[in-house]
C-alpha positions in Angstrom: -9.4 -46.4 -27.7 -10.0 -49.2 -25.2 -11.9 -52.3 -25.8 -13.3 -55.3 -23.9 -14.7 -58.3 -25.4 -18.2 -59.9 -24.4 -18.9 -63.3 -26.3 -15.9 -62.4 -28.7 -17.7 -58.9 -29.5 -15.5 -55.9 -28.9 -17.1 -53.3 -26.5 -15.9 -49.6 -26.4 -15.2 -48.5 -22.7 -13.5 -45.4 -23.3 -14.2 -42.6 -26.1 -12.3 -43.1 -29.6 -8.9 -41.2 -29.3 -8.3 -42.0 -25.6 -5.2 -43.2 -24.6 -4.5 -45.5 -21.5 -1.3 -46.2 -19.8 -0.6 -48.7 -17.2 1.7 -50.6 -14.9 5.4 -50.0 -14.5 4.8 -47.3 -17.5 2.1 -45.5 -15.9 4.2 -45.5 -12.6 7.3 -44.3 -14.3 5.4 -41.1 -16.1 3.7 -40.2 -13.2 7.0 -40.2 -10.9 8.7 -38.4 -13.8 5.9 -35.8 -13.9 6.1 -35.1 -10.0 9.8 -35.1 -9.8 9.8 -32.1 -12.8 7.7 -30.4 -10.6 10.0 -30.7 -7.4 13.2 -30.1 -9.8 11.5 -26.6 -10.4 11.4 -25.2 -7.1 14.6 -27.1 -5.8 17.0 -24.6 -6.5 15.3 -22.1 -4.6 15.6 -24.0 -1.3 17.4 -22.0 1.4 18.8 -18.8 2.1 21.5 -19.1 -1.1 18.6 -20.3 -3.4 17.7 -18.6 -6.7 14.7 -16.7 -7.5 12.5 -17.5 -10.3 11.0 -15.2 -12.9 7.7 -16.2 -14.0 6.0 -14.7 -17.0 2.3 -15.6 -17.5 -0.1 -15.6 -20.5 -0.7 -11.9 -20.1 2.7 -10.9 -19.7 2.6 -10.3 -16.0 6.1 -10.9 -14.3 6.3 -12.6 -10.9 9.8 -12.6 -9.0 9.9 -14.9 -6.0 11.6 -18.0 -4.7 8.6 -19.1 -2.8 7.5 -22.5 -3.6 3.7 -21.7 -3.3 3.9 -18.6 -5.2 6.1 -20.3 -8.0 3.7 -23.3 -8.3 0.6 -21.5 -8.5 1.7 -19.3 -11.6 2.8 -22.6 -13.1 0.0 -24.1 -15.6 0.5 -27.5 -14.9 -1.8 -30.2 -16.6 -0.6 -33.5 -15.7 -2.7 -35.0 -13.1 0.6 -36.4 -11.0 1.9 -33.0 -11.3 -0.9 -31.2 -10.1 -0.8 -33.2 -6.9 2.4 -31.8 -6.2 1.0 -28.1 -7.0 -1.8 -28.9 -4.3 0.8 -30.5 -2.0 2.3 -27.1 -1.9 -1.2 -25.3 -1.6 -2.1 -27.3 1.2 1.2 -26.8 3.1 0.9 -23.0 2.8 -2.7 -23.1 4.0 -2.4 -25.1 6.7 1.4 -24.3 8.1 1.9 -20.9 6.1 5.7 -21.7 5.4 7.7 -24.7 4.3 6.0 -25.2 1.0 9.4 -25.6 -1.1 10.7 -27.9 1.5 7.4 -30.4 1.4 7.5 -30.2 -2.4 11.2 -31.1 -2.7 11.0 -33.8 -0.1 8.2 -35.4 -1.7 10.2 -35.4 -4.8 13.1 -37.2 -3.3 10.6 -39.6 -1.7 9.2 -40.6 -5.0 12.8 -40.9 -6.4 13.9 -43.2 -3.7 10.4 -45.4 -4.3 11.5 -45.6 -7.9 14.8 -47.0 -7.2 13.1 -49.6 -4.6 10.5 -50.8 -7.3 13.3 -51.2 -9.8 14.8 -53.5 -7.3 11.3 -55.5 -7.7 10.4 -54.5 -4.1 6.4 -54.4 -4.1 5.0 -50.9 -3.7 2.8 -52.0 -0.8 5.9 -52.9 1.0 7.5 -49.5 0.2 4.2 -47.7 1.4 4.2 -49.7 4.7 8.0 -49.0 5.2 7.5 -45.2 4.4 4.6 -45.0 7.0 6.6 -46.7 9.5 9.5 -44.4 9.1 6.9 -41.3 9.1 5.5 -42.3 12.5 9.3 -42.8 14.0 10.1 -39.5 12.5 7.0 -37.7 14.1 8.0 -39.2 17.5 11.9 -38.4 17.1 10.6 -34.4 16.5 8.9 -34.4 19.5 12.2 -35.5 21.5 14.4 -33.3 19.4 12.2 -30.0 19.7 13.0 -27.5 22.4 10.7 -25.6 24.5 10.3 -21.9 24.1 8.7 -19.2 26.0 5.8 -17.6 24.0 6.6 -14.4 25.6 10.4 -14.4 24.4 10.3 -11.8 21.8 13.8 -12.1 20.9 13.4 -15.8 20.1 10.2 -14.9 18.3 12.3 -12.5 16.0 14.7 -14.9 15.1 12.0 -17.5 14.0 10.6 -14.7 12.1 13.8 -13.5 10.5 14.5 -17.0 9.7 11.4 -17.5 7.7 12.2 -14.3 5.6 15.7 -15.2 5.1 15.5 -16.6 1.7 13.4 -13.9 0.3 14.2 -10.8 -1.6 13.3 -9.0 1.4 15.7 -10.2 3.9 17.7 -6.5 4.1 14.6 -5.2 5.8 14.0 -8.5 7.5 14.7 -7.2 11.3 12.2 -4.4 11.1 9.7 -6.8 9.4 10.2 -9.6 12.0 9.8 -7.1 14.7 6.6 -5.9 12.9 5.3 -9.8 12.7 5.9 -10.4 16.0 4.1 -7.4 17.6 1.1 -8.3 15.1 0.9 -12.0 16.1 1.2 -10.9 20.0 -1.7 -8.4 19.3 -4.3 -10.8 18.2 -3.2 -13.8 20.0 -5.7 -15.0 22.9 -6.5 -17.6 25.2 -9.0 -20.2 24.6 -9.6 -23.2 26.7 -6.2 -23.0 28.3 -4.4 -22.7 24.9 -3.1 -19.7 22.9 -4.6 -19.4 19.7 -3.9 -16.7 17.2 -5.8 -16.3 14.0 -3.5 -14.5 11.2 -6.7 -13.4 9.2 -7.1 -10.8 12.1 -3.7 -9.5 10.8 -4.7 -7.0 7.8 -1.7 -6.6 5.4 -2.0 -3.5 3.2 0.8 -2.5 0.6 1.4 1.0 -0.6 4.4 2.1 -2.9 6.8 4.5 -1.7 9.6 4.9 0.7 11.3 2.1 1.9 10.7 -1.4 3.7 12.3 -0.6 6.7 9.3 2.4 7.1 6.8 0.0 6.9 4.4 0.3 10.0 2.7 -1.7 12.4 -0.7 -0.1 13.6 -2.9 -1.3 16.5 -6.1 -0.9 14.8 -7.3 -1.2 11.2 -6.4 1.2 8.0 -9.1 1.3 5.4 -8.3 2.1 1.8 -11.1 4.7 2.0 -11.5 8.5 2.5 -13.8 10.7 4.5 -17.1 10.6 2.5 -17.8 14.6 2.8 -15.1 17.6 2.5 -16.7 19.4 5.6 -16.4 16.3 7.9 -13.2 16.5 10.5 -10.5 14.7 9.1 -9.0 13.9 12.5 -11.1 12.4 15.5 -9.5 12.1 18.9 -11.0 9.7 21.5 -13.0 8.1 18.8 -16.6 6.8 19.5 -17.3 4.7 16.6 -20.7 3.5 15.2 -20.4 0.3 13.0 -23.7 -0.1 11.2 -24.6 -2.6 8.4 -27.5 -0.4 6.7 -28.2 2.4 4.2 -28.3 6.0 5.1 -30.2 6.8 2.1 -34.0 7.1 1.7 -35.3 3.6 0.9 -36.1 2.9 -2.6 -39.2 1.0 -3.4 -38.9 -2.5 -4.6 -41.3 -1.9 -7.6 -41.5 0.9 -10.1 -43.6 3.9 -8.6 -44.4 7.0 -10.4 -44.6 10.2 -8.3 -46.6 13.2 -10.3 -45.9 16.7 -9.0 -47.8 19.6 -10.1 -46.1 22.4 -8.3 -43.0 23.8 -6.7 -44.4 23.7 -3.3 -45.1 20.1 -3.9 -41.5 19.4 -4.9 -40.2 21.3 -2.1 -42.3 19.1 0.5 -41.4 16.1 -1.1 -37.6 16.6 -0.7 -38.2 18.1 3.0 -40.1 14.9 3.6 -36.6 12.8 2.3 -34.5 15.1 4.4 -36.6 14.8 7.5 -36.4 10.9 7.3 -32.4 11.2 6.6 -32.2 13.9 9.6 -34.0 11.5 11.9 -31.3 8.6 11.0 -28.6 10.9 11.6 -30.0 12.2 15.2 -30.2 8.5 16.3 -26.5 8.2 15.2 -25.6 11.5 17.1 -27.7 11.0 20.1 -25.3 7.9 21.0 -22.4 10.2 21.3 -20.9 8.8 18.3 -18.5 11.0 16.3 -17.3 8.5 13.7 -19.5 6.3 11.7 -18.3 3.2 9.2 -21.1 2.2 7.1 -21.1 -1.1 5.0 -23.7 0.5 2.6 -24.1 3.9 0.9 -24.6 7.1 2.7 -27.0 9.7 0.8 -25.4 13.1 0.0 -28.2 14.9 2.3 -27.0 12.6 5.1 -23.4 13.6 4.3 -24.2 17.0 4.8 -26.3 16.8 8.2 -23.5 14.2 9.5 -21.0 17.3 8.5 -22.8 19.6 10.6 -22.9 17.6 13.4 -18.8 17.2 13.1 -19.1 13.3 12.7 -16.6 11.8 10.3 -18.2 9.1 8.2 -16.9 6.3 5.7 -19.2 4.6 3.5 -18.8 0.8 1.7 -16.9 -0.4 4.1 -16.0 -4.2 3.2 -17.7 -6.9 5.5 -14.2 -8.3 6.2 -13.0 -4.9 7.3 -16.1 -4.5 9.3 -15.5 -7.7 11.1 -11.9 -6.4 11.7 -13.1 -2.9 13.2 -15.4 -4.8 15.3 -12.5 -6.8 17.0 -10.3 -3.8 16.8 -12.5 -1.2 18.3 -14.5 -3.6 20.9 -17.8 -2.3 19.2 -20.5 -4.1 17.8 -21.9 -4.1 14.2 -25.7 -3.4 14.1 -28.3 -3.7 11.6 -30.8 -1.5 12.8 -30.5 2.1 14.2 -32.8 1.3 17.0 -30.2 -1.2 18.1 -27.5 1.5 18.3 -26.7 2.5 21.8 -23.5 4.1 23.6 -22.7 0.5 24.9 -22.0 -1.0 21.2 -19.8 2.0 20.1 -16.5 1.0 19.6 -13.4 3.1 21.1 -10.3 4.3 19.5 -7.6 6.8 20.3 -7.4 8.5 17.0 -9.2 8.5 13.6 -7.6 10.1 11.0 -7.6 10.5 7.1 -4.1 10.4 5.9 -2.5 10.8 2.2 0.0 8.0 1.5 1.6 8.0 -1.8 -1.4 9.3 -4.0 -4.1 7.9 -1.9 -6.0 8.7 1.0 -6.4 6.2 3.7 -8.3 6.3 7.1 -6.5 5.2 10.0 -8.1 3.8 13.0 -5.4 3.4 15.7 -4.4 3.5 19.2 -7.3 0.9 20.1 -6.8 -0.4 23.7 -7.1 -3.9 23.3 -7.3 -4.5 19.6 -7.9 -8.2 18.5 -7.2 -7.1 14.7 -4.3 -5.1 13.7 -2.8 -3.8 10.4 0.8 -4.0 8.7 1.3 -1.2 6.3 4.2 -2.4 3.8 6.3 0.1 2.0 8.4 -0.3 -0.7 9.7 1.5 -4.0 8.2 -1.2 -6.4 5.4 -3.5 -7.0 7.9 -6.7 -7.2 9.1 -5.8 -3.9 5.8 -5.5 -2.4 4.6 -8.4 -3.6 7.6 -10.5 -2.4 7.3 -8.5 0.9 3.6 -9.6 1.2 4.6 -13.1 1.0 7.7 -12.9 3.5 5.6 -11.3 6.0 2.8 -14.0 5.6 5.6 -16.6 6.1 6.8 -14.8 9.4 3.4 -14.2 10.5 2.3 -18.2 10.2 5.6 -19.2 11.7 5.5 -16.9 14.9 2.0 -18.1 15.2 3.0 -21.5 15.2 5.8 -21.2 17.5 3.6 -19.3 20.2 0.7 -21.9 19.5 3.2 -24.8 20.0 5.8 -23.3 22.2 8.3 -25.7 20.5 11.2 -25.0 17.9 13.8 -27.3 16.0 16.9 -26.0 14.5 17.1 -25.4 10.6 19.5 -25.5 8.2 19.0 -29.3 7.5 20.1 -30.1 11.0 16.7 -31.8 12.0 16.5 -33.6 8.9 19.9 -35.0 9.1 19.3 -36.0 12.9 16.1 -37.5 11.8 17.8 -39.5 9.1 20.4 -40.9 11.5 17.5 -42.1 14.1 15.5 -43.4 11.3 18.3 -45.5 9.9 18.8 -47.0 13.6 15.5 -48.1 13.8 15.3 -49.5 10.4 17.8 -52.0 11.5 15.4 -53.2 14.3 12.6 -53.7 11.8 14.7 -55.9 9.2 13.3 -57.5 6.1 12.5 -55.7 3.0 10.8 -52.8 4.7 14.2 -51.9 6.1 15.1 -50.8 2.7 12.3 -48.4 2.5 12.9 -47.0 5.9 16.4 -46.4 4.9 15.3 -44.9 1.8 12.9 -42.6 3.7 16.2 -41.4 5.7 18.1 -40.7 2.6 15.2 -38.5 1.2 15.3 -36.8 4.3 18.7 -36.2 4.2 18.7 -34.8 0.6 17.3 -31.6 2.2 20.5 -31.0 3.7 22.5 -32.0 0.3 20.5 -29.4 -1.5 20.8 -26.5 1.1 24.6 -27.2 0.6 24.6 -27.4 -3.3 22.5 -24.2 -3.5 25.0 -22.6 -1.0 27.8 -23.4 -3.6 29.3 -25.8 -1.1 30.6 -29.6 -2.1 27.6 -31.3 -0.9 29.2 -34.8 -0.4 32.0 -33.2 1.6 29.6 -31.2 3.8 27.0 -34.1 4.3 30.0 -36.4 5.7 31.2 -33.8 8.1 27.5 -33.0 9.3 27.0 -36.9 9.5 30.3 -37.2 11.7 29.1 -34.3 14.0 25.8 -36.1 14.6 27.5 -39.4 15.2 29.5 -37.6 17.8 26.0 -36.6 19.5 26.2 -32.8 18.3 22.8 -31.6 17.5 
């Protein structure tokens, strides 16, 4: 309980039972909580990092060394620790990879800051020093980076394999890297003179069975649906595709309506009227030349039968996200009223086919001319490998996208951090004063990435760091 006094009388500010920590003690506890999160993922860093097994409250098991995946499973309650979790989520959302590195680096920066605070250096000076070091690091990164050709697929494959190098799936890394590069290049397009790739246009589908090496890249979309009627064709070549966001059903009244029928003839007339309404809708679709229909809403059984009679393949209740992807993949346009359906708005695909994959039936829309939405079908023997493959392929997709958009790369393996640390230390000598100590501390935190990589690989961290420092001093990057 926290009290203040007015005129000598105590005034209650916080509710009873509330604890309050401030000053050095609060700072120490916050740093300790954040460092605990960093220590959790530190041993997963690098290609020789260890995997973590996380068991949640429901007993579900996750095996991964992906920083974002591990931290997402942790039920963190301390506010400072939550900031570290949010850091990983932000890195994953914006960059798509490097979550473990960002959390570990944040933890090392806090350790260095704590050492400076223990030497009675004011927090403001530490912050200003770190900000200057950060600005210098960004400047030097641009100088260190090497230019690449976005069309150099071999280089992009190496980038993708590096992103997946620490995952459980590295055995099938070459095949998945090839798939990732094809997928990103398929959805990439030029806007205002810049190459842009939206990874949301790459659909990732997981199906148990076979091996990672048999994962597929499809120039089109795969739907986890099946053809609605057994009499419909299961394979359509040179497909003309209608994408409709309306119901092929008799419209239901918004209020309760009671229809009284007194004879079989009246019942027959009522059914015939409904059938005629549905037939009219199907005739409008068939008149455009469409031989495949993807419907975002329901398709009545009578409408299914009429569509089957006309040899039209139909799929119902396709999600909005998949409809948007189909629009980008086939070049068609989603229509909200049948009067707007013309041959010009139909999508095109070389093949639409229902196939059985494992125990499930899927609809493949492939061989699209210039698809701006594609699918990666991941195969593996177990759910654990499939989940890790999904995380790995997402990392690969994002880093390939970043390489294509930025047209720049830096060397990995802790090399760039060590070179930045060297240049920042040289810069610190020019700054001088107490800020110099903060800038040098920033450099030491960067170096810790290289040290941790060496430790996780079973090497002598000190010897390795000294050898690498010597190489960098000699100008070898």
